[in-house]
PQR file of N, CA, C, O and H, with PARSE charges and radii, in Angstrom:
ATOM      1  N   MET A   1      83.025  13.727 295.651 -0.4000 1.5000
ATOM      2  CA  MET A   1      84.077  13.236 294.790 -0.0000 2.0000
ATOM      3  C   MET A   1      85.451  13.408 295.452  0.5500 1.7000
ATOM      4  O   MET A   1      86.347  12.584 295.268 -0.5500 1.4000
ATOM      5  N   ILE A   2      85.598  14.471 296.211 -0.4000 1.5000
ATOM      6  CA  ILE A   2      86.868  14.705 296.891 -0.0000 2.0000
ATOM      7  C   ILE A   2      87.118  13.615 297.921  0.5500 1.7000
ATOM      8  O   ILE A   2      88.244  13.143 298.080 -0.5500 1.4000
ATOM      9  H   ILE A   2      84.871  15.140 296.361  0.4000 1.0000
ATOM     10  N   VAL A   3      86.051  13.217 298.623 -0.4000 1.5000
ATOM     11  CA  VAL A   3      86.184  12.181 299.652 -0.0000 2.0000
ATOM     12  C   VAL A   3      86.661  10.881 299.019  0.5500 1.7000
ATOM     13  O   VAL A   3      87.553  10.219 299.550 -0.5500 1.4000
ATOM     14  H   VAL A   3      85.137  13.600 298.493  0.4000 1.0000
ATOM     15  N   PHE A   4      86.073  10.515 297.893 -0.4000 1.5000
ATOM     16  CA  PHE A   4      86.463   9.284 297.211 -0.0000 2.0000
ATOM     17  C   PHE A   4      87.918   9.343 296.747  0.5500 1.7000
ATOM     18  O   PHE A   4      88.657   8.369 296.890 -0.5500 1.4000
ATOM     19  H   PHE A   4      85.349  11.052 297.461  0.4000 1.0000
ATOM     20  N   ALA A   5      88.324  10.472 296.197 -0.4000 1.5000
ATOM     21  CA  ALA A   5      89.712  10.625 295.730 -0.0000 2.0000
ATOM     22  C   ALA A   5      90.688  10.516 296.895  0.5500 1.7000
ATOM     23  O   ALA A   5      91.728   9.869 296.774 -0.5500 1.4000
ATOM     24  H   ALA A   5      87.724  11.264 296.081  0.4000 1.0000
ATOM     25  N   PHE A   6      90.364  11.141 298.015 -0.4000 1.5000
ATOM     26  CA  PHE A   6      91.217  11.053 299.191 -0.0000 2.0000
ATOM     27  C   PHE A   6      91.286   9.616 299.706  0.5500 1.7000
ATOM     28  O   PHE A   6      92.356   9.147 300.093 -0.5500 1.4000
ATOM     29  H   PHE A   6      89.519  11.668 298.113  0.4000 1.0000
ATOM     30  N   ALA A   7      90.144   8.912 299.711 -0.4000 1.5000
ATOM     31  CA  ALA A   7      90.110   7.536 300.207 -0.0000 2.0000
ATOM     32  C   ALA A   7      90.971   6.619 299.340  0.5500 1.7000
ATOM     33  O   ALA A   7      91.713   5.786 299.860 -0.5500 1.4000
ATOM     34  H   ALA A   7      89.275   9.293 299.396  0.4000 1.0000
ATOM     35  N   VAL A   8      90.874   6.769 298.046 -0.4000 1.5000
ATOM     36  CA  VAL A   8      91.676   5.937 297.138 -0.0000 2.0000
ATOM     37  C   VAL A   8      93.160   6.255 297.306  0.5500 1.7000
ATOM     38  O   VAL A   8      93.991   5.349 297.366 -0.5500 1.4000
ATOM     39  H   VAL A   8      90.271   7.445 297.623  0.4000 1.0000
ATOM     40  N   PHE A   9      93.484   7.530 297.380 -0.4000 1.5000
ATOM     41  CA  PHE A   9      94.879   7.911 297.576 -0.0000 2.0000
ATOM     42  C   PHE A   9      95.409   7.356 298.897  0.5500 1.7000
ATOM     43  O   PHE A   9      96.531   6.854 298.953 -0.5500 1.4000
ATOM     44  H   PHE A   9      92.808   8.266 297.330  0.4000 1.0000
ATOM     45  N   GLY A  10      94.613   7.445 299.949 -0.4000 1.5000
ATOM     46  CA  GLY A  10      95.015   6.919 301.250 -0.0000 2.0000
ATOM     47  C   GLY A  10      95.222   5.417 301.225  0.5500 1.7000
ATOM     48  O   GLY A  10      96.174   4.909 301.817 -0.5500 1.4000
ATOM     49  H   GLY A  10      93.701   7.854 299.904  0.4000 1.0000
ATOM     50  N   ALA A  11      94.337   4.702 300.543 -0.4000 1.5000
ATOM     51  CA  ALA A  11      94.474   3.253 300.453 -0.0000 2.0000
ATOM     52  C   ALA A  11      95.751   2.869 299.704  0.5500 1.7000
ATOM     53  O   ALA A  11      96.458   1.946 300.108 -0.5500 1.4000
ATOM     54  H   ALA A  11      93.563   5.115 300.062  0.4000 1.0000
ATOM     55  N   LEU A  12      96.038   3.563 298.637 -0.4000 1.5000
ATOM     56  CA  LEU A  12      97.264   3.294 297.888 -0.0000 2.0000
ATOM     57  C   LEU A  12      98.503   3.630 298.708  0.5500 1.7000
ATOM     58  O   LEU A  12      99.491   2.897 298.682 -0.5500 1.4000
ATOM     59  H   LEU A  12      95.463   4.313 298.309  0.4000 1.0000
ATOM     60  N   LEU A  13      98.444   4.731 299.426 -0.4000 1.5000
ATOM     61  CA  LEU A  13      99.566   5.125 300.270 -0.0000 2.0000
ATOM     62  C   LEU A  13      99.780   4.116 301.396  0.5500 1.7000
ATOM     63  O   LEU A  13     100.919   3.774 301.713 -0.5500 1.4000
ATOM     64  H   LEU A  13      97.640   5.326 299.447  0.4000 1.0000
ATOM     65  N   GLY A  14      98.702   3.643 301.996 -0.4000 1.5000
ATOM     66  CA  GLY A  14      98.809   2.653 303.062 -0.0000 2.0000
ATOM     67  C   GLY A  14      99.389   1.338 302.570  0.5500 1.7000
ATOM     68  O   GLY A  14     100.230   0.738 303.239 -0.5500 1.4000
ATOM     69  H   GLY A  14      97.777   3.921 301.738  0.4000 1.0000
ATOM     70  N   ALA A  15      98.945   0.888 301.408 -0.4000 1.5000
ATOM     71  CA  ALA A  15      99.484  -0.344 300.844 -0.0000 2.0000
ATOM     72  C   ALA A  15     100.964  -0.181 300.506  0.5500 1.7000
ATOM     73  O   ALA A  15     101.754  -1.110 300.676 -0.5500 1.4000
ATOM     74  H   ALA A  15      98.261   1.375 300.864  0.4000 1.0000
ATOM     75  N   TYR A  16     101.324   0.987 300.034 -0.4000 1.5000
ATOM     76  CA  TYR A  16     102.732   1.258 299.730 -0.0000 2.0000
ATOM     77  C   TYR A  16     103.578   1.208 301.006  0.5500 1.7000
ATOM     78  O   TYR A  16     104.665   0.630 301.014 -0.5500 1.4000
ATOM     79  H   TYR A  16     100.682   1.741 299.896  0.4000 1.0000
ATOM     80  N   GLN A  17     103.078   1.810 302.070 -0.4000 1.5000
ATOM     81  CA  GLN A  17     103.809   1.805 303.340 -0.0000 2.0000
ATOM     82  C   GLN A  17     103.991   0.381 303.854  0.5500 1.7000
ATOM     83  O   GLN A  17     105.068   0.024 304.332 -0.5500 1.4000
ATOM     84  H   GLN A  17     102.195   2.279 302.064  0.4000 1.0000
ATOM     85  N   ALA A  18     102.950  -0.426 303.757 -0.4000 1.5000
ATOM     86  CA  ALA A  18     103.041  -1.814 304.227 -0.0000 2.0000
ATOM     87  C   ALA A  18     104.029  -2.606 303.385  0.5500 1.7000
ATOM     88  O   ALA A  18     104.807  -3.401 303.913 -0.5500 1.4000
ATOM     89  H   ALA A  18     102.075  -0.136 303.369  0.4000 1.0000
ATOM     90  N   ARG A  19     103.997  -2.391 302.083 -0.4000 1.5000
ATOM     91  CA  ARG A  19     104.934  -3.105 301.204 -0.0000 2.0000
ATOM     92  C   ARG A  19     106.369  -2.686 301.493  0.5500 1.7000
ATOM     93  O   ARG A  19     107.281  -3.512 301.483 -0.5500 1.4000
ATOM     94  H   ARG A  19     103.365  -1.745 301.654  0.4000 1.0000
ATOM     95  N   LYS A  20     106.561  -1.391 301.752 -0.4000 1.5000
ATOM     96  CA  LYS A  20     107.896  -0.873 302.046 -0.0000 2.0000
ATOM     97  C   LYS A  20     108.451  -1.483 303.335  0.5500 1.7000
ATOM     98  O   LYS A  20     109.660  -1.669 303.474 -0.5500 1.4000
ATOM     99  H   LYS A  20     105.820  -0.719 301.760  0.4000 1.0000
ATOM    100  N   ARG A  21     107.562  -1.789 304.266 -0.4000 1.5000
ATOM    101  CA  ARG A  21     107.980  -2.379 305.541 -0.0000 2.0000
ATOM    102  C   ARG A  21     108.032  -3.901 305.491  0.5500 1.7000
ATOM    103  O   ARG A  21     108.271  -4.544 306.513 -0.5500 1.4000
ATOM    104  H   ARG A  21     106.580  -1.638 304.154  0.4000 1.0000
ATOM    105  N   GLY A  22     107.813  -4.481 304.323 -0.4000 1.5000
ATOM    106  CA  GLY A  22     107.929  -5.925 304.148 -0.0000 2.0000
ATOM    107  C   GLY A  22     106.695  -6.702 304.568  0.5500 1.7000
ATOM    108  O   GLY A  22     106.814  -7.851 304.995 -0.5500 1.4000
ATOM    109  H   GLY A  22     107.618  -3.959 303.492  0.4000 1.0000
ATOM    110  N   GLY A  23     105.518  -6.112 304.459 -0.4000 1.5000
ATOM    111  CA  GLY A  23     104.290  -6.764 304.885 -0.0000 2.0000
ATOM    112  C   GLY A  23     103.766  -7.774 303.883  0.5500 1.7000
ATOM    113  O   GLY A  23     104.080  -7.729 302.693 -0.5500 1.4000
ATOM    114  H   GLY A  23     105.421  -5.179 304.112  0.4000 1.0000
ATOM    115  N   GLN A  24     102.958  -8.686 304.401 -0.4000 1.5000
ATOM    116  CA  GLN A  24     102.287  -9.682 303.561 -0.0000 2.0000
ATOM    117  C   GLN A  24     101.000  -9.080 302.988  0.5500 1.7000
ATOM    118  O   GLN A  24     100.726  -7.893 303.165 -0.5500 1.4000
ATOM    119  H   GLN A  24     102.702  -8.723 305.367  0.4000 1.0000
ATOM    120  N   ARG A  25     100.205  -9.927 302.290 -0.4000 1.5000
ATOM    121  CA  ARG A  25      98.976  -9.437 301.660 -0.0000 2.0000
ATOM    122  C   ARG A  25      97.978  -8.859 302.661  0.5500 1.7000
ATOM    123  O   ARG A  25      97.378  -7.814 302.410 -0.5500 1.4000
ATOM    124  H   ARG A  25     100.427 -10.891 302.145  0.4000 1.0000
ATOM    125  N   LEU A  26      97.803  -9.534 303.787 -0.4000 1.5000
ATOM    126  CA  LEU A  26      96.846  -9.042 304.774 -0.0000 2.0000
ATOM    127  C   LEU A  26      97.322  -7.740 305.408  0.5500 1.7000
ATOM    128  O   LEU A  26      96.507  -6.889 305.766 -0.5500 1.4000
ATOM    129  H   LEU A  26      98.291 -10.383 303.991  0.4000 1.0000
ATOM    130  N   ASP A  27      98.634  -7.581 305.549 -0.4000 1.5000
ATOM    131  CA  ASP A  27      99.174  -6.317 306.042 -0.0000 2.0000
ATOM    132  C   ASP A  27      98.875  -5.190 305.061  0.5500 1.7000
ATOM    133  O   ASP A  27      98.504  -4.085 305.457 -0.5500 1.4000
ATOM    134  H   ASP A  27      99.296  -8.272 305.258  0.4000 1.0000
ATOM    135  N   LEU A  28      99.041  -5.486 303.780 -0.4000 1.5000
ATOM    136  CA  LEU A  28      98.729  -4.486 302.753 -0.0000 2.0000
ATOM    137  C   LEU A  28      97.258  -4.075 302.838  0.5500 1.7000
ATOM    138  O   LEU A  28      96.931  -2.892 302.741 -0.5500 1.4000
ATOM    139  H   LEU A  28      99.343  -6.383 303.458  0.4000 1.0000
ATOM    140  N   ALA A  29      96.378  -5.058 303.018 -0.4000 1.5000
ATOM    141  CA  ALA A  29      94.950  -4.766 303.099 -0.0000 2.0000
ATOM    142  C   ALA A  29      94.619  -3.950 304.349  0.5500 1.7000
ATOM    143  O   ALA A  29      93.831  -3.006 304.287 -0.5500 1.4000
ATOM    144  H   ALA A  29      96.643  -6.019 303.097  0.4000 1.0000
ATOM    145  N   GLN A  30      95.220  -4.314 305.474 -0.4000 1.5000
ATOM    146  CA  GLN A  30      94.931  -3.604 306.717 -0.0000 2.0000
ATOM    147  C   GLN A  30      95.433  -2.166 306.660  0.5500 1.7000
ATOM    148  O   GLN A  30      94.706  -1.241 307.023 -0.5500 1.4000
ATOM    149  H   GLN A  30      95.860  -5.080 305.524  0.4000 1.0000
ATOM    150  N   TYR A  31      96.640  -1.977 306.219 -0.4000 1.5000
ATOM    151  CA  TYR A  31      97.184  -0.617 306.104 -0.0000 2.0000
ATOM    152  C   TYR A  31      96.373   0.190 305.090  0.5500 1.7000
ATOM    153  O   TYR A  31      96.072   1.361 305.321 -0.5500 1.4000
ATOM    154  H   TYR A  31      97.230  -2.728 305.924  0.4000 1.0000
ATOM    155  N   GLY A  32      96.023  -0.438 303.972 -0.4000 1.5000
ATOM    156  CA  GLY A  32      95.230   0.255 302.964 -0.0000 2.0000
ATOM    157  C   GLY A  32      93.876   0.689 303.500  0.5500 1.7000
ATOM    158  O   GLY A  32      93.423   1.800 303.225 -0.5500 1.4000
ATOM    159  H   GLY A  32      96.268  -1.389 303.784  0.4000 1.0000
ATOM    160  N   ALA A  33      93.229  -0.184 304.262 -0.4000 1.5000
ATOM    161  CA  ALA A  33      91.919   0.153 304.826 -0.0000 2.0000
ATOM    162  C   ALA A  33      92.038   1.272 305.860  0.5500 1.7000
ATOM    163  O   ALA A  33      91.238   2.207 305.866 -0.5500 1.4000
ATOM    164  H   ALA A  33      93.597  -1.087 304.485  0.4000 1.0000
ATOM    165  N   ALA A  34      93.025   1.171 306.720 -0.4000 1.5000
ATOM    166  CA  ALA A  34      93.182   2.184 307.768 -0.0000 2.0000
ATOM    167  C   ALA A  34      93.524   3.547 307.174  0.5500 1.7000
ATOM    168  O   ALA A  34      92.929   4.558 307.548 -0.5500 1.4000
ATOM    169  H   ALA A  34      93.675   0.410 306.715  0.4000 1.0000
ATOM    170  N   TYR A  35      94.468   3.573 306.265 -0.4000 1.5000
ATOM    171  CA  TYR A  35      94.840   4.843 305.636 -0.0000 2.0000
ATOM    172  C   TYR A  35      93.679   5.369 304.797  0.5500 1.7000
ATOM    173  O   TYR A  35      93.431   6.574 304.771 -0.5500 1.4000
ATOM    174  H   TYR A  35      94.951   2.752 305.962  0.4000 1.0000
ATOM    175  N   GLY A  36      92.973   4.481 304.116 -0.4000 1.5000
ATOM    176  CA  GLY A  36      91.834   4.898 303.305 -0.0000 2.0000
ATOM    177  C   GLY A  36      90.756   5.572 304.140  0.5500 1.7000
ATOM    178  O   GLY A  36      90.213   6.603 303.744 -0.5500 1.4000
ATOM    179  H   GLY A  36      93.175   3.501 304.137  0.4000 1.0000
ATOM    180  N   MET A  37      90.441   4.987 305.305 -0.4000 1.5000
ATOM    181  CA  MET A  37      89.434   5.593 306.178 -0.0000 2.0000
ATOM    182  C   MET A  37      89.905   6.929 306.738  0.5500 1.7000
ATOM    183  O   MET A  37      89.137   7.889 306.803 -0.5500 1.4000
ATOM    184  H   MET A  37      90.882   4.150 305.627  0.4000 1.0000
ATOM    185  N   ALA A  38      91.164   6.984 307.140 -0.4000 1.5000
ATOM    186  CA  ALA A  38      91.693   8.234 307.689 -0.0000 2.0000
ATOM    187  C   ALA A  38      91.674   9.343 306.639  0.5500 1.7000
ATOM    188  O   ALA A  38      91.290  10.474 306.937 -0.5500 1.4000
ATOM    189  H   ALA A  38      91.788   6.204 307.087  0.4000 1.0000
ATOM    190  N   PHE A  39      92.083   9.025 305.426 -0.4000 1.5000
ATOM    191  CA  PHE A  39      92.099  10.036 304.374 -0.0000 2.0000
ATOM    192  C   PHE A  39      90.687  10.397 303.919  0.5500 1.7000
ATOM    193  O   PHE A  39      90.453  11.524 303.485 -0.5500 1.4000
ATOM    194  H   PHE A  39      92.396   8.106 305.185  0.4000 1.0000
ATOM    195  N   ALA A  40      89.740   9.456 304.011 -0.4000 1.5000
ATOM    196  CA  ALA A  40      88.352   9.768 303.669 -0.0000 2.0000
ATOM    197  C   ALA A  40      87.782  10.785 304.655  0.5500 1.7000
ATOM    198  O   ALA A  40      87.057  11.697 304.259 -0.5500 1.4000
ATOM    199  H   ALA A  40      89.931   8.539 304.363  0.4000 1.0000
ATOM    200  N   ILE A  41      88.107  10.630 305.936 -0.4000 1.5000
ATOM    201  CA  ILE A  41      87.649  11.597 306.927 -0.0000 2.0000
ATOM    202  C   ILE A  41      88.281  12.957 306.667  0.5500 1.7000
ATOM    203  O   ILE A  41      87.618  13.990 306.765 -0.5500 1.4000
ATOM    204  H   ILE A  41      88.696   9.888 306.258  0.4000 1.0000
ATOM    205  N   LEU A  42      89.562  12.949 306.337 -0.4000 1.5000
ATOM    206  CA  LEU A  42      90.228  14.202 305.990 -0.0000 2.0000
ATOM    207  C   LEU A  42      89.570  14.840 304.760  0.5500 1.7000
ATOM    208  O   LEU A  42      89.360  16.052 304.726 -0.5500 1.4000
ATOM    209  H   LEU A  42      90.101  12.111 306.257  0.4000 1.0000
ATOM    210  N   GLY A  43      89.252  14.034 303.766 -0.4000 1.5000
ATOM    211  CA  GLY A  43      88.572  14.534 302.572 -0.0000 2.0000
ATOM    212  C   GLY A  43      87.195  15.078 302.876  0.5500 1.7000
ATOM    213  O   GLY A  43      86.750  16.032 302.238 -0.5500 1.4000
ATOM    214  H   GLY A  43      89.422  13.049 303.794  0.4000 1.0000
ATOM    215  N   LEU A  44      86.506  14.481 303.852 -0.4000 1.5000
ATOM    216  CA  LEU A  44      85.200  14.986 304.261 -0.0000 2.0000
ATOM    217  C   LEU A  44      85.330  16.385 304.847  0.5500 1.7000
ATOM    218  O   LEU A  44      84.525  17.266 304.543 -0.5500 1.4000
ATOM    219  H   LEU A  44      86.868  13.706 304.371  0.4000 1.0000
ATOM    220  N   PHE A  45      86.342  16.592 305.687 -0.4000 1.5000
ATOM    221  CA  PHE A  45      86.560  17.920 306.244 -0.0000 2.0000
ATOM    222  C   PHE A  45      86.914  18.930 305.156  0.5500 1.7000
ATOM    223  O   PHE A  45      86.460  20.073 305.200 -0.5500 1.4000
ATOM    224  H   PHE A  45      86.996  15.877 305.934  0.4000 1.0000
ATOM    225  N   VAL A  46      87.711  18.521 304.195 -0.4000 1.5000
ATOM    226  CA  VAL A  46      88.061  19.424 303.087 -0.0000 2.0000
ATOM    227  C   VAL A  46      86.816  19.790 302.285  0.5500 1.7000
ATOM    228  O   VAL A  46      86.644  20.944 301.894 -0.5500 1.4000
ATOM    229  H   VAL A  46      88.080  17.593 304.160  0.4000 1.0000
ATOM    230  N   THR A  47      85.949  18.810 302.039 -0.4000 1.5000
ATOM    231  CA  THR A  47      84.718  19.065 301.290 -0.0000 2.0000
ATOM    232  C   THR A  47      83.821  20.050 302.026  0.5500 1.7000
ATOM    233  O   THR A  47      83.282  20.976 301.419 -0.5500 1.4000
ATOM    234  H   THR A  47      86.089  17.872 302.356  0.4000 1.0000
ATOM    235  N   VAL A  48      83.661  19.855 303.330 -0.4000 1.5000
ATOM    236  CA  VAL A  48      82.827  20.773 304.110 -0.0000 2.0000
ATOM    237  C   VAL A  48      83.453  22.169 304.113  0.5500 1.7000
ATOM    238  O   VAL A  48      82.750  23.169 303.971 -0.5500 1.4000
ATOM    239  H   VAL A  48      84.099  19.103 303.823  0.4000 1.0000
ATOM    240  N   PHE A  49      84.750  22.230 304.274 -0.4000 1.5000
ATOM    241  CA  PHE A  49      85.446  23.506 304.274 -0.0000 2.0000
ATOM    242  C   PHE A  49      85.232  24.243 302.947  0.5500 1.7000
ATOM    243  O   PHE A  49      84.948  25.440 302.940 -0.5500 1.4000
ATOM    244  H   PHE A  49      85.321  21.417 304.390  0.4000 1.0000
ATOM    245  N   LEU A  50      85.368  23.535 301.837 -0.4000 1.5000
ATOM    246  CA  LEU A  50      85.212  24.163 300.529 -0.0000 2.0000
ATOM    247  C   LEU A  50      83.762  24.535 300.243  0.5500 1.7000
ATOM    248  O   LEU A  50      83.508  25.562 299.614 -0.5500 1.4000
ATOM    249  H   LEU A  50      85.599  22.562 301.843  0.4000 1.0000
ATOM    250  N   SER A  51      82.809  23.726 300.690 -0.4000 1.5000
ATOM    251  CA  SER A  51      81.411  24.018 300.408 -0.0000 2.0000
ATOM    252  C   SER A  51      80.902  25.209 301.220  0.5500 1.7000
ATOM    253  O   SER A  51      79.964  25.889 300.806 -0.5500 1.4000
ATOM    254  H   SER A  51      83.016  22.892 301.202  0.4000 1.0000
ATOM    255  N   ARG A  52      81.512  25.456 302.361 -0.4000 1.5000
ATOM    256  CA  ARG A  52      81.121  26.609 303.157 -0.0000 2.0000
ATOM    257  C   ARG A  52      81.781  27.893 302.651  0.5500 1.7000
ATOM    258  O   ARG A  52      81.381  28.996 303.023 -0.5500 1.4000
ATOM    259  H   ARG A  52      82.275  24.903 302.698  0.4000 1.0000
ATOM    260  N   GLY A  53      82.783  27.738 301.808 -0.4000 1.5000
ATOM    261  CA  GLY A  53      83.424  28.905 301.213 -0.0000 2.0000
ATOM    262  C   GLY A  53      84.315  29.677 302.149  0.5500 1.7000
ATOM    263  O   GLY A  53      84.469  30.891 302.015 -0.5500 1.4000
ATOM    264  H   GLY A  53      83.109  26.842 301.506  0.4000 1.0000
ATOM    265  N   LEU A  54      84.900  28.979 303.095 -0.4000 1.5000
ATOM    266  CA  LEU A  54      85.763  29.675 304.056 -0.0000 2.0000
ATOM    267  C   LEU A  54      87.167  29.815 303.564  0.5500 1.7000
ATOM    268  O   LEU A  54      88.012  30.378 304.261 -0.5500 1.4000
ATOM    269  H   LEU A  54      84.775  27.993 303.204  0.4000 1.0000
TER
END
């Protein structure tokens, strides 16, 4: 669940960044996808960290 939350947050953040820079629809999608994947990987590490109890 953490991974999904991070991915959604990343996608929204990426779309916001693209819109702030004056991007078109495809720019919004590309930034959203890239940020979403990056944040999903970060969320995966957080999940593993929390499940190991470190």
